[in-house]
N, C-alpha and C positions, 0 to 999 in steps of 0.2 A: 048086458050085465057082466056077462063072462069076459068080453074084451075089456071092460074097465078094470075089472080086478086083476086081470093078467097085466095089464100096463101099469097099474099101481104096484103090484108085485115086483116087476121089472125095475122099476125106478128105485124102490127100497133096496134091491140086490145092489144095484150099481152103486147107490151111495155108500152101502156097507162096505163094498170093496174098495173103493176109493179112499174111504176114511181108514180103513185099515192100512193100506199102502202108504198113505201120509205118515201114520203113527209109527210104522217100521222104519221108514226112511229118516225120520227125526231122530228115533232111538240110535240107529247105526251111526249117524252123523255125530251124535253126542258122545258116543263111546269109542269111536275110530282114534287111533294114535295121531298125534300131531306130525306134520311133514318135518324131516330132518333138517330142512333149510330154514324152518322158522326160528327167529331169533329167541333166545331163552329170556327170561324175565332178568332184568338188571339186578344184580345183588347189590344190597346197600353197601355203600362205601363207607369206610371209617372216617372219623372226623378230620384225619390228618392225610389222608390219602397214602401214596406210596412213601416208603421210608426214604429220608433224605441220603445222598451219596456222599460218602467222605472223600474231599478232595484236599489238595494242598493248593494254597493262593499265595499271591504276591501283589503288592500295590504298584502302581505305576508309580516311576520315579523320573525326576528331572536331573539330567547329566550334561555337562558341557562335552559337546563332540565337535569334530573339526568340520567346517562346511564342505560340500561337495559339490562337483559339476557333472552332470550326467552326459553321456555320449554313446555313440554306437561305434563299433569298430569290428576288425575281423583278425583271427589268429594267423600268424605266419610262422613257419619253420625258422628256428634259430639259425641253420645253414641249410640251404637248398640249392641242388644243382641237377642237371640233366647230363648224363655221361654221354659224351660222343668221341668217336674215334679221330685221330688226327691224320690218319693215313686210311687209304682204301685197303679191303683185304676180306678174306673168307672166315667166317666165325668158326673156330675149331673146338672152342670150349666155354661153357657159360657155368660159372662157378658160385652162383648164389641162388638162394630160394626167394621167390616173390614175397614181399611184405614181411621178410624176416631181418632182424638185426644184422649188422655185419661190423666187424672191427676195422679200424683205421689200417690202411695198407694192404688190406686182403684183395686178392684177385677177383675182379668181378666178370670180366670178359677176356679171353685170349683169341687173338686172331691167328691164321696160319703163320708160322714162322720159319718154314723150311728154307726158302730161298734167302731170308735175312741171316738165318744161322749160318748158313753155308758162306755167306759174304763176310760174316764176322770171322769165322774160322780162317779164311783166306787172309783177312786183314792182320790177324794175330800172327800168322805164319810169317807174312812179309815184316811185321814188326820185329819178330824174332831174329830175322835175318839181318835187318838194318841195324838191330842193336849189336850182332855180333860184328859186323863190318864197322861200325864206329869205334868199338872197343879196340880192334885190330888197327884201325887207323890211328888212334891216339897212342898205341904202342909204338907203333912205326915211326911216329911224328917225335917221339921223345928220343928214338935212336938216331934220328935223322934221315930215315930212309925215304920219308914223302914230306911234301911241302906243306906249308900252313893251308894253302888253298884246298889241297886234296883233302885235309882234315875238315876244314869248313864244309866242302861239299858232302862228306859222310855224315857230319851231323845234322846239316840241312835235310839229307834225305832220311834219315832217322826221325827227325820231327815231323815231316811231311807223312811218313809211314804211321807214327803214333797217332796223328790227327786222322788219318783214314780209318784207323781202328777204332778210334772213339766215336767217329760219325757211324760206323756200322753197329757200334753197340747202342748208340741212341736210336737208330732205326729200328732195331730189335726191340728196344723197351717201348716204344711206340705201339708195338703190337699187342701190349698187354695193359688193360684198363685196370687201375687200382682204386680204392676207395679213398678219397683225400681226407676224410674224417669218419669217425664212428657214427653210424646212423642206421635207419630203417630203409631198406631197398623197396622202391615200388614196383610196378608192374613192367615187365620187358616188353619191347617192341619187336624183337628180332628172335630167331631161332638158330640152333645149329646147323651150319652149311649155308646160312644167308650171307650173301656178297654185299658188304655194307661200304658207303663211300664216306670219305671224310665229312665230318660235321654231321652225319646221320644220328638221330636219337636213338639211344639203346635203351637206357632205364633212368629213372630219377631217383635220387638218394636224397633223404630228409633227415636232419637231427632234430628230434622232437622232445628229448629230455628236458629242454628249456625252450619255450616259446616265447614269440614277440607278439604284441598286439599294436596296430597302428589304428589311432583315432584321431578325430578333429574336434576342436572346441571353437566357439567364436571368438573373434579377435578382442572382444571387450574384456575377455577374461586373461588376456597375455600378461598382465601384471602379477597375477596370481599363481602362475605357473612356475615350476622350478623343478630341476633335476633331483632325483631322489625322492619325490613325493610318493606316497602310497596310493593304490587303487585297489577296486573289488570289482570283479567280473562275475556276472550271471550269464549262463548260457541256456538256450532252449533244451539241449541236450541232457542238462543237469539242473533242473528247475529248482531243486532243494538244496543245492550246495552253492557255496559263494567261494571263489578263487581269489588269492592275494596276488599283487603284482607291485612293480616298482618302477617309476619313470626313469628311463636312463638317457634319453636324447630328445631334444626339442629342435625341430627344424627351423632355423633362422629365417627360412624364406616362407612367407605366408601364401597360403593356396590362393591365387588370384580369382578363381572361379567362385569360391564360397567365402572368400575373405577369412579363413579359418586358420588357426595354428595347427599344424600336424605334429602329434606326439607319439613317441616309440616307447613301450614299456616292456619289461620282461616278467614272464609269469612261469613259475616253475610246475612241471609236469611229471612228477616222479614215477607215477604209475601208468604214464603213457595213455591215459584216457582221453586227454584233450588231442585234437587233430587239427592241423593247419586247415584254414578255410571256413572254420566255424564262426558263426555269427556271435557276437559277443556284446552284451549291455555293460558298459563301463561307468562306474562311479569313482571320479578322482577325488581324493581327499586333500583339501589346500590347507595352508596354514592358518587360515582364519577359523574362528570357532563359534559356536552357538549353543544355546541351552535347548536340549531335546528331551522328548519323552522316551523313556526306554523300559522294557520288561524283560524278564528272564527269557533266554532263547528256547527253553522247553515249553512255554506258553503258546507258541506258534503251532497251528495245525495246518498242513499244506493239504490242499485239495486241487489237483491239477495246476493250474498256474496262479491259482488264487491263494490267499492267506487267511486264517480265522483265528480268533481266540473265543474263549469263554469268558465272557464279562460276569461279575457278580453285581446283582442288583437285586434287593428285597429277598434275599434267602435263595435266589434262583440263578442258574447259570445259563446266560443268554449268548447264543452263538452270534459272534460279530465279526464282519469281514473288515480287514485292517489292510492298510498299505505300509510296507516296511521299507526302510532306509539302509543305512549301513549297519554292519554287523561288528561286534567286537568279542572279547573273550567272554562268553556266556551270556551276553546281552545283545538286544536287537532294538533299533531305532524304529518309533512308529511314527508315521507321517500323517496318518488320518485313521478315525476309527474309534479312538478313544480319547477320554479327557484325562487331565493330570489327576483328578480325584478318583479315578476308577481303580479297581482291582481286578485280577484276572486269575483264572486257575492255571496252576503250573503242574499239577500231578493229579491223575485219575480221569483224563479226558475221554479214554475209550469206554468209560462206564456212563457217560454223559449223554443226554440229548437235549435239544433247545428247549429251555424252560425247566429243566429238571430242578427240584430241590436239592440244595447241597448243605453239607455240614463241613466247616472249615477245621481241618486236623491241625494244620500249620499255616502260620501266616508269615511271610518273608523267613522261613526256615524256622521259626520259633513256634513250638506246639502250644496250642490253645486249649483251655478246659473244656470239657464237653458241653457245660451248660452255657458257654459263651460263644459257641462255634455255630449258632444258627445262620449268622450271616456277617457280611462285612458292610459296614454303612457305606452306601454309594448313592449318589444323586440318580433319581429314576428319570428315564429318558422316554421320549414317545416310543421308541423301538421297545423298550422294556415293557411298557404297558400293554402294547399290542401283542407282544410274545406271550405275556402272562394272562392275557384274556384268550389267547388259543388254547390254552390248557384246560 
């Protein structure tokens, strides 16, 4: 009996202890603070969401532009040489800094001139003596003391001596290399004290304030080509900038390998940012014309090698990739990505994101009333619907 009672009491104690532990755990769990990583309850959004962004806008316009031919080419210096000595000698002086501009006629390299200067001094002394002799011979001939033959011999000797003096002066001048035109000196291949032979490379000199671009177009465009046509250049090093040029020569001989016409144009380089050898994408503007879509230049947003605009549709700004063509004053041709009925944002792009609601402040430069600027009528496209759905 005592064992039964003890067993019953033990069972009751265990039950009470387990129940108390469960009650304490439940209470602590309900009163414990929520983890910091837990997402807070979403706040109710207003009926309109974020306020619209005020932007300037413009409509796509149709404008007659000249047709163009695209090609690739490379830039060349307007003038380019490699300076080489005409005679052998040891370099005594280098008078330029590598990569720096140099004026026309400035000394670049001077070879040792000690022997040639001595020869020139000797030739000048002989010339002075020959000059005195011929003057004396002429005086004596007038007085009848010498024959005409003696006078002729004196004059011949004087002429030979003068020629020898000029030869010595010419040899001396060959020891000094001067810049034949103003330009930028390249990297030198020699040092002071080097012995150089005739024809050895010393340094290159480039005239780059005006550059040339050579490119080829297929022969079927031959009739559309003419000297004086304008062209536009785009380079990988300056992806957001277009350079202007003009055709000044067309090779009358077609390239037999590719059956192409070789064209050469000039491109201004006032700040010397362009360099010879750069790869260029050329757009040659012909005399023909076509109707093209154009937008203001400030509507273009460049990102790496791609171009975007914010197209307006249903009161929202949709970021749209476009392909651009030729540029003119303040406008850019759009080859693809937009329709003729579209409108684009021209001011306020830094405040926008894809699909953001916008309020038009000005349209084509004219201010709009706040009540009428919710959107610009535009046809919705599949891209517009999908972008709006993401919001």
